[in-house]
Structures are given as structure tokens and as C-alpha cells.
C-alpha positions in Angstrom: 22.9 16.8 25.9 20.9 19.8 27.2 21.2 21.9 24.0 17.8 22.8 22.6 16.9 22.4 19.0 13.7 23.0 17.0 11.9 20.3 14.9 12.8 22.0 11.6 16.5 22.2 12.4 16.5 18.6 13.8 15.0 17.3 10.5 17.8 18.9 8.5 20.7 17.3 10.5 22.1 14.3 8.7 22.2 11.0 10.6 25.7 9.7 11.5 26.2 6.3 9.8 28.2 4.7 12.6 25.8 5.6 15.4 22.6 5.9 13.4 21.8 9.1 15.4 22.0 12.8 14.8 24.9 14.9 16.3 24.3 18.2 18.1 25.6 21.1 15.9 27.1 22.7 19.0 28.9 19.9 21.0 28.7 16.9 18.6 27.0 14.8 21.3 24.1 12.8 19.9 20.4 13.4 20.2 17.9 10.8 20.9 15.9 10.1 17.8 13.2 11.4 18.1 14.5 14.0 20.7 12.7 14.6 23.9 10.1 17.3 23.6 10.4 20.5 25.7 6.7 21.4 26.3 7.6 24.7 28.1 9.6 25.9 25.1 6.9 24.7 22.7 4.3 26.8 24.5 6.6 29.9 24.3 7.2 29.5 20.6 3.5 28.9 19.8 2.6 32.1 21.6 5.4 34.2 20.1 6.2 35.6 16.7 9.4 33.6 16.5 10.0 32.4 12.9 10.9 28.8 12.2 12.4 27.4 9.1 10.6 24.9 6.9 11.5 21.2 7.6 11.7 20.4 3.9 15.3 20.1 2.7 16.3 22.9 0.3 13.4 25.2 1.4 14.6 28.5 2.9 11.2 29.7 4.0 10.9 31.0 7.6 7.6 31.9 9.3 5.7 31.5 12.5 4.7 28.0 13.5 1.0 28.6 12.7 1.7 29.7 9.2 4.5 27.2 8.7 2.2 24.1 9.1 0.1 25.4 6.2 3.1 26.2 4.1 4.6 22.7 4.5 1.4 21.1 3.1 2.0 23.1 -0.1 5.8 23.5 -0.1 7.3 23.1 -3.5 10.2 21.2 -2.0 8.1 18.4 -0.5 8.3 14.9 -2.1 5.1 13.5 -3.6 4.3 10.2 -5.3 4.2 10.2 -9.1 0.5 10.4 -10.0 1.1 7.7 -12.7 0.4 4.6 -10.6 2.7 2.5 -12.8 5.6 4.7 -11.5 6.8 4.1 -7.9 9.0 7.1 -7.7 8.8 10.0 -5.2 9.5 13.3 -6.8 10.0 16.8 -5.6 6.7 18.7 -6.2 8.5 21.4 -8.2 9.9 18.8 -10.5 6.6 17.0 -11.3 6.1 18.5 -14.8 9.7 17.8 -15.8 9.3 14.2 -14.5 6.3 13.6 -16.7 7.9 15.0 -19.8 11.2 13.2 -19.4 10.2 9.8 -17.8 6.7 9.3 -19.1 6.8 11.4 -22.2 3.4 12.8 -21.2 2.3 16.0 -22.8 0.2 18.4 -20.8 -3.2 18.9 -22.6 -4.3 22.5 -22.0 -8.1 23.1 -21.8 -9.1 26.6 -22.9 -12.6 26.5 -21.4 -13.6 26.0 -17.8 -13.8 22.3 -17.2 -17.3 22.6 -15.8 -18.5 23.7 -19.3 -18.9 20.1 -20.5 -15.3 19.5 -21.3 -15.6 15.7 -21.2 -12.8 13.1 -21.4 -13.2 9.4 -21.9 -11.4 6.3 -20.8 -12.5 3.0 -22.5 -13.4 0.2 -20.2 -12.6 -3.5 -20.9 -12.8 -6.6 -18.9 -9.5 -8.5 -18.4 -8.4 -11.4 -16.2 -5.4 -9.5 -14.8 -6.0 -8.5 -11.1 -3.9 -5.3 -11.5 -4.3 -2.8 -14.3 -3.2 0.8 -14.5 -4.4 3.4 -17.0 -2.8 6.8 -16.6 -4.7 9.3 -18.7 -2.1 12.1 -19.1 -2.1 15.6 -17.6 -4.9 18.1 -18.1 -4.4 21.8 -17.5 -6.9 24.6 -17.0 -5.9 28.2 -16.2 -2.4 26.8 -15.0 -4.0 24.2 -12.7 -3.0 20.7 -13.6 -5.1 17.5 -13.0 -4.2 13.8 -13.2 -7.1 11.4 -14.0 -6.3 7.8 -13.1 -8.1 4.5 -13.6 -6.9 1.4 -11.9 -8.0 -2.2 -11.3 -7.2 -4.0 -8.1 -8.3 -7.6 -7.4 -11.5 -7.4 -9.5 -12.5 -3.9 -8.6 -12.1 -0.8 -10.8 -11.4 2.7 -9.4 -11.4 6.0 -11.1 -10.3 9.3 -9.5 -8.7 12.7 -10.2 -5.7 14.2 -8.5 -4.6 17.9 -8.7 -1.2 19.3 -8.8 -1.4 20.8 -5.3 -1.9 20.1 -1.7 -5.0 19.7 0.5 -5.8 23.5 0.4 -6.0 23.6 -3.4 -7.7 20.2 -3.7 -10.5 21.3 -1.4 -11.5 23.9 -4.0 -12.3 21.3 -6.7 -14.6 18.4 -7.4 -15.1 15.9 -10.1 -18.0 13.9 -11.5 -17.6 10.6 -13.4 -20.2 8.3 -15.1 -20.1 5.0 -16.9 -23.2 4.0 -18.9 -24.4 1.3 -21.2 -26.4 3.4 -23.7 -28.2 0.3 -25.0 -29.6 -1.0 -21.6 -29.5 2.3 -19.7 -27.4 0.7 -16.9 -24.9 3.2 -15.4 -22.6 3.9 -12.4 -21.8 7.4 -11.3 -19.9 9.3 -8.7 -19.4 13.0 -7.6 -16.8 14.0 -5.0 -13.6 15.8 -4.2 -10.4 15.7 -6.2 -7.4 14.4 -4.4 -4.1 16.2 -3.5 -1.1 14.9 -5.4 0.5 14.0 -2.1 -1.7 10.9 -1.6 -0.4 7.4 -2.4 -2.6 5.0 -4.4 -3.5 3.1 -1.2 -4.4 6.3 0.6 -6.7 7.4 -2.2 -8.4 4.0 -2.1 -9.0 4.4 1.6 -11.0 7.6 1.2 -14.1 6.3 -0.8 -13.8 9.4 -3.0 -13.7 7.7 -6.4 -15.9 5.9 -8.9 -15.9 2.2 -7.9 -17.0 -0.7 -10.2 -16.7 -4.4 -9.9 -15.9 -6.7 -12.9 -19.6 -7.6 -12.8 -20.5 -3.9 -13.2 -18.1 -3.5 -16.1 -19.6 -6.6 -17.8 -23.0 -4.9 -17.6 -21.6 -1.6 -18.9 -19.8 -3.2 -21.9 -20.9 -2.3 -25.4 -19.4 -0.5 -28.4 -19.6 2.8 -26.5 -18.6 1.8 -22.9 -16.7 4.8 -21.3 -16.1 6.6 -18.1 -16.9 10.2 -18.8 -15.9 12.8 -16.3 -15.5 16.5 -15.7 -13.7 18.6 -13.1 -15.3 21.7 -11.6 -15.3 24.1 -8.7 
């Protein structure tokens, strides 16, 4: 098959069940999967103003390749993991808010002030024997930007991070700080770093080192009547 096809169009062709391959729209012969790259045509397209369609199913956007790469990172038709780590579903980005309301019955808590102005939220720490624990802390909104704070325990280690309803470009504009302190002894753990795009899976977040990390031993030292992680999100 010598018919040419762009990456966007190839992604939208459905695989034939019997052959487990994708048929050419013109002649119905089958492409290799993935198809062979045509470097000469790629070079021509990259240097031209030819508009390509988005590879995300249902998205009708068309733009030059340079702009398309940035668009696809933020496309509302991309699938993302639910920020609630107890949920294993992949959801269309544009349906996230409805998913939280219908599946998790989570309300969106709107914050009138800028988060940097000491808008503090708390998640109570406790030591348990279970190796895996998930605390989803709801949805926070400031000026139409939504955040998803999350605290999990994996194999004796606690992790706290914040995701944003957005891709890498929006996430890069925000940071969060988190602190856990035993007010009686003065012992504390703290972290400041970037928020994460909603696109990252739990394992991907844990590979970044951009979170507050505490061992069970740390949490024991932090425990008292007022043991909390307090955090804020800011630009």
C-alpha cells in the first residue's frame, strides 16, 4: 500500500477485528501498525502551513503541526485518570466535573480569596497497619481553576500532592506548599513544589518527587491531638 496518511487520520481509523490492523480509506488494503514513516513528507509538513486534525477522537480542531502538539496536551477530548486514586476510571477531560458529581458525589468547594492568602485546608493523619490507604480531599476551585488535593499511603510511606484540572501548560503556572507539624514537640515535615497536571497517573506522580513524603515513623512523631497536613496553592 503506497497511499500516504497522516498520524492524526491514522489514529482515527478503527482496527479491523479479523486482521487486527487498520484498512486504508482509499483502497481497503491494510497498513502496517504502526505505519512506516515518510521522512520526506514529514519535513515538508513541518515547514509548511498545512493544517492537521487533532488525533483525539471527537475533536474537530485543525491547526499546524507546531500548534497542534501544544493543543493535544490540553485538548478537552483527551482521556485522563480520575484524580480520586480509589477510582481506576479514565474519563474525557471535559466530563471530569460531571464524573465527580455523579460517581463520587463530590461537591466543588469554591474559594473566594486567592489561595495564596492563607486559605489553609487540613487532612488528618493517622497511623494504620494497612499498606495502601487513599484519602481524596474533594475538589477546590479558585477563579474557575479546579484543584485536586490527594493523600495516599503506599507500603508504609505517605504521599501528599495537588493536581490541577489542566495539562502541563496550566500546571506549570502553579505551586503548592504542605506542612505537617507536631505542635507539642516542634517536629515537622514540609515541602514546596509544582502542582501536577491531571493527566498523570498515581505511579507517574510518585516518580516525580514533587510531593510531601512521610514514613510511618515520621507520622508517629507527628501524631498528637492536632496532627494535620496543612497546605496552600499559589502562583
